N, C-alpha and C positions, 0 to 999 in steps of 0.2 A: 888228456882232457877230455872230459865227457860234454856232450851237448848242454848238459845244465849249467856248468861251470863257463861256458864260452860269453863273451860281451861283445857287443857290436861296437866296432871301431867309431870315435869321435867323429860326427859329420863336420865338413868343412865345405865352405862355398867353392865352387867349381872355379878353377883359374880362366875356362874357356866355355862358352864365348864370351867375349869381353863385350860388354853393352857400353855403347857410346851414346853422350847425351846430344840430343837434336837441338838443333839451333834454329830451325823453321820446318813447317811442313804444309804443303800445296796439293789440293786434289786437281786433278785436269780430266776432262771427258773428251775422247776423241772416238769419230767413227773408223771403224775397221772391218771391211767386209762384210758390211751390212748390219754390223752389232754395236753397240755404244760400250766403250771401253773405258773405266776409271782406273787412273794412273794416280799413285802417292809419291809425290817429291819430296824426299827429307834432305835436307841441309846438315851435314855433321862438319864437325871442326877437321876430320880427315878428308872430306869430300862430299859429294852429293850422290844419293842413290836414288833410282825410280823403280817403284814396284807395281805389276797389275794387281787390282786388289777387286776388280768387279768386272762384270758381262753381263749386259742387259740389252733386251730387245728394242727398247724405248729409250729416247733421249732424255724424256722428264724423269724415268726411273734411275738412268745413270746419273743426272744432275742431282736427284734428291739423296741419293746413295752417296755421291762425291762429297756433299755438304755435311752429312753425317759423320763419315769418314774423318773430314778434314777436322772438322770440330773435337772428336775425339782425340785425334792424333795432336792437336795444339793444347788439350787439356794438361799434358804430362811435359810440355815446353817451360822451363823456367824462364819468369821475365826479367 
């Protein structure tokens, strides 16, 4: 078989990672070691997860980022 005769195999969506639908999302701002940290808490059918999504020097910056992140996360949750 030559390169010209070769065809790529048909593409299939991967089985992993499995993307689970979120039930709710909330952003929280906490002070740690002099910095303001934004955490995103997401509730899934299988349980809850918390992810650090931002690190800011000022509380006002962290709160604004938290509002934006939470609003965008909630856009993809079915009602």
